C-alpha angles and dihedrals in degrees: 000000000000124000119233112252101177107138122271114347099215093176091054091050091050090050092052090049091053091050091049091048093053090041125241090242090056095057115089114244100249093046090049091048091051090050091049093047094051092046092048092052089049091054095037109023117195089220137007114275093262090050093056105036119108124241140149090241094055098041107033099029103032096030094229094151096161086081087076087067098039105042100068092055099047123080134199096230144339094278091052088052093045097053093045096047095046087053090048090049093061097038092046094052091051099042100038089055090049099044103028126246099273095051092042090054088051090050093049092050093047095045092047090059099035097050088057092051092049090046091055092051092047093051090046090050091048090050093051101041096040093039089229113136092190089079088069090061099046103123118203138189136172145070095268096105091054090048092054089051090050090048090058089051092047092051089047096052095038104037130173135052133068136271130202116243114182088337096309122112111239127184110253094241091060096042095102092055092047091049090049090058094040094054091045090054098040098041111033091183092062118103113250091191092050093054093040090054089058093052091050092050090050091051090048087058099043100035104013140056099278097095092049091048091050091049090050090051094046095084089109090065127074115275092251094061092112116043104143096178095055106083135183118228123196140208137171092286094054127247110023103177137269137312136176102219113037096155097108094046091047090054092051093047093047094047091048095064099031098050088239094297120139119240091256091051090049091050093049093048093045094048092051092048091048093050090050092049093048092045089229089283112192091218094056121097117242111279095227132018148060107271129079120243121274095242091055090046091054091049090050091052091051091051090046092054091047093052093055099042 
């Protein structure tokens, strides 16, 4: 493994500042572990980016199935990591309190694998129905697909209300679809299929058979793995006990470190700020998303052709 040595990772520093502001003791254990794991793989990747990204060509044709495990936990750059992990921070605090740590860990593991599988089938379907072979070579990395799945769960467990997406009020239950379109329009380098796969996995859990299948397969875990009404609450000294209705406290804690902005408003503001800071450089990876940049993709194709000449 080789550590990244590319200059100052501003996104990583901002992420650490967010974690410190919230307080490490106030972050549930599985959420904190997921943040640490993604950050560790960013600093010490198991493989180079093109050895860990997910594509139909690499998985179906070359049988490199370990990419299903590697791709969610590798990120294109520090901004990509920052946006994904800040989103995970809020979703994890909400959902881990609601579901319990053991079940939330099970959900993260299942979603990390399943979003990759759905992504591969979506790209394969796009390639076949649109008669466009390039979809087979789209190579994707990042935790965004899992985050979209978690967003569906969060909207399911905490329904009602509106969020602002690009300045337009959107009912909470449609927020994931609006964000899917907004990111596709705002960040052309982001993977539409990668984010869509997360929404579909989330819907499979909330409205499909996935939750029942997971419960049926959970016999290896203790019987108390899923106790949705027993919730952790947190304070500055760490774990404080249990409560049944943490919604009001969650709202206060979330608003305290987001200045009252919704997640979509934070994303929109952060993407715009990132694009300004990077000067819209053509050589820079996309600041948020799932898909690698087009210049890198072209270079990969050239190397691929060279290897098989």
